[in-house]
TIPA-704752 format. One record per residue (C-alpha): x, y, z; residue in one letter. Coordinates in Angstrom, 1 decimal, m for minus. Example, Ala and Ser with C-alpha at 12.3 -4.5 7.8 and 13.67 -1.06 7.14 Angstrom:
<nodes>
12.3  m4.5  7.8  A
13.7  m1.1  7.1  S
</nodes>
This chain:
<nodes>
23.1  4.5  m3.8  X
20.3  3.3  m1.5  X
16.5  4.3  m2.3  X
13.7  4.3  m0.3  X
12.1  0.5  0.1  X
8.7  0.4  m2.3  X
5.5  1.6  m0.8  X
3.4  m0.5  1.7  X
0.5  m0.4  3.8  X
0.0  m1.0  7.6  X
m0.8  m4.5  8.6  X
m2.9  m3.0  11.4  X
m3.2  0.2  13.2  X
m5.2  1.7  16.1  X
m5.6  4.5  18.4  X
m4.0  3.8  22.0  X
m5.5  5.5  24.9  X
m2.6  6.9  26.8  X
m4.6  8.9  29.6  X
m5.0  12.7  29.8  X
m7.8  12.4  27.3  X
m5.3  11.5  24.6  X
m5.6  8.8  22.0  X
m2.2  8.2  20.0  X
m2.5  6.8  16.4  X
m0.1  3.9  15.8  X
0.5  1.7  12.7  X
2.7  m1.5  12.3  X
3.9  m2.3  8.8  X
6.4  m5.0  7.3  X
7.1  m8.5  9.0  X
5.1  m9.2  12.1  X
7.9  m11.4  13.0  X
10.8  m9.1  11.9  X
13.0  m6.9  14.2  X
10.9  m4.4  16.1  X
11.8  m0.5  14.9  X
10.0  2.7  16.1  X
10.1  5.8  14.0  X
9.6  9.0  15.7  X
8.8  12.0  13.6  X
10.0  15.5  13.7  X
8.6  18.8  15.0  X
7.2  18.2  17.5  X
3.9  18.4  15.7  X
4.7  17.2  12.1  X
3.2  13.5  12.2  X
4.3  10.5  10.2  X
3.8  10.3  6.5  X
3.7  6.9  4.3  X
7.4  7.7  3.2  X
8.6  7.0  6.7  X
7.5  3.3  6.4  X
10.0  2.9  3.6  X
13.3  3.6  5.5  X
13.1  0.0  6.6  X
13.5  m3.3  4.9  X
9.7  m4.7  5.2  X
10.9  m8.4  5.0  X
13.4  m8.0  8.0  X
11.6  m5.3  10.2  X
8.5  m5.0  12.1  X
8.0  m1.2  11.6  X
6.0  0.7  14.1  X
5.1  4.6  13.7  X
3.0  6.6  15.8  X
1.7  10.2  15.5  X
2.8  11.9  18.7  X
0.4  13.8  20.8  X
m2.2  16.3  19.1  X
m0.9  15.9  15.7  X
m1.4  13.6  12.5  X
m4.1  11.1  13.1  X
m3.9  11.5  16.9  X
m6.7  12.9  19.0  X
m7.7  15.6  20.1  X
m5.7  17.7  17.4  X
m4.0  21.0  17.8  X
m5.3  22.0  14.6  X
m8.4  23.0  16.6  X
m7.4  26.2  18.6  X
m9.6  24.8  21.5  X
m7.2  21.9  22.1  X
m5.4  21.8  25.4  X
m1.7  21.2  25.0  X
m0.9  21.1  28.7  X
m0.5  17.1  28.8  X
1.9  17.3  25.9  X
5.4  17.3  27.0  X
8.6  15.3  26.4  X
8.2  13.2  29.2  X
4.5  12.3  28.2  X
5.7  11.4  24.9  X
8.4  9.3  26.5  X
5.7  7.5  28.6  X
3.5  6.9  25.6  X
6.5  5.2  24.0  X
6.6  2.8  26.8  X
2.7  2.1  26.7  X
3.0  1.5  23.1  X
5.7  m0.9  23.5  X
4.1  m2.8  26.2  X
0.7  m2.8  24.1  X
2.5  m4.4  21.3  X
4.2  m7.0  23.5  X
7.6  m5.8  22.3  X
10.8  m6.4  24.7  X
13.3  m4.2  22.9  X
13.3  m2.2  19.9  X
15.4  0.0  17.6  X
14.7  3.5  18.1  X
14.9  5.8  15.0  X
14.6  9.5  15.0  X
15.2  12.7  13.2  X
15.2  16.5  13.9  X
12.9  16.7  17.0  X
12.5  12.9  16.8  X
16.2  12.8  17.7  X
15.7  14.6  20.8  X
12.8  12.4  21.7  X
15.1  9.5  20.9  X
17.7  10.5  23.0  X
15.1  11.3  26.0  X
13.5  7.9  25.6  X
16.8  6.1  25.2  X
18.4  7.9  28.2  X
15.4  7.0  30.4  X
14.9  3.2  29.1  X
18.3  2.2  27.7  X
17.6  m1.5  28.4  X
14.5  m1.2  25.9  X
16.8  0.0  23.1  X
18.3  m2.4  20.7  X
20.2  0.2  18.6  X
19.7  4.0  18.0  X
19.8  5.8  14.7  X
19.5  9.5  15.0  X
19.4  12.3  12.4  X
19.5  16.2  12.3  X
20.2  16.3  15.7  X
18.3  18.5  17.8  X
18.4  19.0  21.8  X
16.1  22.1  22.3  X
19.3  23.9  24.0  X
18.7  27.6  24.0  X
21.3  28.3  21.3  X
19.7  26.0  18.9  X
16.2  27.9  19.4  X
18.0  31.2  19.1  X
19.7  30.4  15.9  X
16.7  29.1  13.8  X
13.7  30.9  15.6  X
15.2  34.2  16.8  X
17.6  35.4  14.4  X
20.6  33.6  13.6  X
19.7  31.8  10.3  X
18.3  35.1  8.9  X
22.0  35.9  8.1  X
21.8  33.2  5.4  X
18.0  33.3  4.5  X
17.3  37.0  4.7  X
14.3  37.1  2.3  X
12.7  33.9  4.0  X
13.3  35.4  7.4  X
11.3  38.4  6.2  X
8.1  36.3  5.4  X
8.6  34.5  8.8  X
8.3  37.6  11.1  X
5.7  39.4  8.9  X
2.8  38.5  11.2  X
4.8  39.9  14.2  X
4.4  43.3  15.4  X
7.5  45.4  14.6  X
8.1  46.2  18.2  X
8.5  42.4  18.9  X
11.0  41.5  16.1  X
13.9  41.7  18.5  X
16.0  38.8  19.2  X
14.7  36.7  22.2  X
11.1  38.1  21.6  X
9.9  36.2  18.6  X
9.1  32.8  20.2  X
7.0  34.6  23.0  X
5.6  36.7  20.2  X
4.4  33.7  18.1  X
3.2  32.0  21.4  X
0.8  35.0  21.7  X
m0.4  35.2  18.2  X
m0.9  31.4  18.2  X
m3.2  31.5  21.3  X
m5.5  34.3  19.8  X
m8.7  32.8  19.1  X
m9.1  34.9  16.2  X
m8.4  32.8  13.1  X
m7.2  36.1  11.2  X
m4.5  36.4  13.7  X
m3.5  32.7  14.5  X
m3.9  31.5  11.1  X
m1.4  33.8  9.4  X
1.0  33.3  12.2  X
0.8  29.4  12.0  X
1.4  29.4  8.2  X
4.4  31.7  8.6  X
5.9  29.7  11.1  X
5.4  26.3  9.5  X
6.5  27.8  5.8  X
9.7  29.2  7.3  X
10.7  25.8  8.5  X
9.6  24.0  5.5  X
11.6  26.3  3.2  X
14.7  26.2  5.3  X
15.1  22.3  5.7  X
16.5  21.3  2.3  X
19.8  22.5  0.5  X
17.7  23.4  m2.6  X
14.1  24.8  m2.5  X
11.1  22.6  m2.5  X
8.1  24.6  m3.5  X
5.8  21.6  m3.0  X
7.2  21.0  0.8  X
6.3  24.9  1.5  X
2.8  24.4  0.0  X
2.0  21.3  2.1  X
3.1  23.0  5.1  X
0.6  26.1  4.5  X
m2.3  24.0  4.7  X
m4.2  26.0  7.6  X
m5.1  23.2  10.0  X
m1.7  21.3  9.6  X
0.2  24.6  10.2  X
m1.6  25.7  13.3  X
m1.1  22.1  14.9  X
2.5  22.2  13.6  X
3.2  25.6  14.9  X
1.3  25.5  18.2  X
3.0  22.2  19.2  X
6.5  23.6  18.4  X
5.9  26.9  20.2  X
4.6  25.1  23.1  X
7.6  23.2  23.3  X
10.0  25.8  22.9  X
8.4  28.0  25.4  X
9.1  25.2  28.2  X
12.6  24.5  27.1  X
11.4  21.1  26.1  X
10.9  20.3  29.9  X
14.7  19.6  30.1  X
17.4  20.5  32.3  X
20.1  22.6  30.6  X
22.3  20.5  28.0  X
20.4  17.4  29.7  X
20.3  15.4  26.6  X
24.3  15.7  25.7  X
24.9  15.5  29.3  X
23.5  12.4  29.8  X
24.7  10.6  26.4  X
27.0  8.4  28.3  X
24.1  6.5  29.4  X
24.0  5.2  25.6  X
27.3  3.7  25.5  X
26.4  0.2  25.4  X
23.7  0.9  22.6  X
25.0  0.6  19.0  X
24.4  4.1  17.6  X
24.5  5.8  14.3  X
24.4  9.5  14.1  X
23.8  11.1  10.6  X
24.1  14.9  10.1  X
24.0  17.3  7.0  X
26.8  19.7  6.9  X
24.6  22.5  5.7  X
21.5  21.8  7.7  X
20.3  25.3  8.7  X
17.4  24.0  10.7  X
19.5  21.9  13.2  X
23.2  23.1  12.7  X
26.0  20.5  12.8  X
27.5  21.6  15.9  X
24.7  20.0  18.0  X
25.6  16.8  16.2  X
29.2  17.2  16.8  X
28.6  17.8  20.4  X
26.7  14.5  20.9  X
29.3  12.8  18.9  X
31.9  14.0  21.3  X
29.9  13.0  24.3  X
29.1  9.5  22.8  X
32.4  8.7  21.2  X
31.4  4.9  20.7  X
28.9  6.0  18.2  X
29.2  6.0  14.5  X
29.1  9.7  13.3  X
28.2  10.4  9.5  X
28.6  14.0  8.4  X
27.2  14.3  4.8  X
29.2  17.1  3.0  X
26.2  18.1  0.6  X
23.1  17.9  2.4  X
20.7  20.0  4.6  X
18.1  18.8  7.1  X
15.7  16.6  5.4  X
15.4  12.8  5.7  X
15.3  12.1  2.0  X
18.2  14.3  0.6  X
20.0  11.7  m1.2  X
23.3  11.5  1.2  X
21.3  11.5  4.1  X
18.8  8.9  2.9  X
21.7  6.8  1.7  X
23.3  6.8  5.3  X
20.2  6.2  7.1  X
18.9  3.1  4.9  X
22.6  1.8  5.1  X
22.4  1.7  9.0  X
18.9  0.2  9.1  X
20.0  m2.3  6.8  X
23.2  m3.2  8.7  X
21.1  m3.3  12.0  X
18.4  m5.5  10.5  X
20.2  m8.8  11.3  X
18.1  m11.5  11.0  X
14.3  m11.5  11.9  X
15.0  m13.0  15.3  X
16.4  m9.7  16.6  X
20.3  m10.6  16.0  X
22.2  m7.3  15.8  X
25.3  m8.7  14.2  X
25.1  m6.2  11.4  X
25.7  m3.5  13.8  X
28.4  m1.0  12.9  X
31.8  m1.2  14.7  X
32.6  0.9  17.5  X
34.0  4.3  16.2  X
33.4  7.1  14.1  X
33.3  7.7  10.4  X
33.1  11.0  8.5  X
31.2  10.4  5.4  X
30.4  12.3  2.3  X
27.5  11.8  m0.3  X
26.3  12.4  m3.8  X
24.8  15.7  m4.3  X
21.2  17.3  m4.9  X
18.2  17.7  m2.4  X
14.9  16.2  m2.5  X
14.0  16.4  1.1  X
11.0  16.4  3.4  X
10.8  17.0  7.0  X
11.0  13.9  9.3  X
</nodes>
């Protein structure tokens, strides 16, 4: 079973001015002459962590990570209630990726994303397929109304009723009906009073942290309860959900055929409660040229053992030689795989 590569520090980093008063934090790790890969974090609003650098062989990859607008180390930060999110959309993030690619002098790069990062990866690749050498996506999320309804409006409450009660606790009882919760949280998170937006943000972020792993991870829940982190995370996610991700209905699945020429791996935990497997299956059917890996004993988090194994196996195969040869790419077709059990996950 594969493990994360050893810890490593960035070779260089910076803040990229992308317009709209936004500065996006980026960092580069690994080999400066290696195969370029860009990592897209989840959320939106989760930011990158040092563990994300370790998904790629640092001897063969030029590893690029960036914190998407208004989260992580990017500025201004949504943990400040006064930060305006109107310039933070799926398509401004796609544009930011192009600015970063051009800034770093990269022609094509591998695109790697999980959870919300899979949605951004699909949006970018469907818009700029000529810039994507390979695509690795995990825990597939496409912002369809059915996906939002399942996790944020009540579907998952049938499996996690105790955790659901904590999630809805800040919401007035009259707004706890299905279809009303995301708008109710939008009002709470926009309230300038910390006594109102603070508990709402922590409830939102804690619900997600408590649900993404097959087995409980109290440390992960505690990390999401940090007030500044939780407010940025909850505000940005809710902002996207209130606007349907600025996507047309079923857009990311509908346009998956644009990716047919890109070597692609789809990795999905069968017991993922955050982004249920039906979306990954729908993507697989729309993109039959992709390799599909269903991990039979995993949830959502990138570092659950079976998911981690599949991801690193894919990035190792795609690494090729440092000049950018992709001869290690998987063959066209699909493979449904299991994995050895347990769960020690984190959002990604």
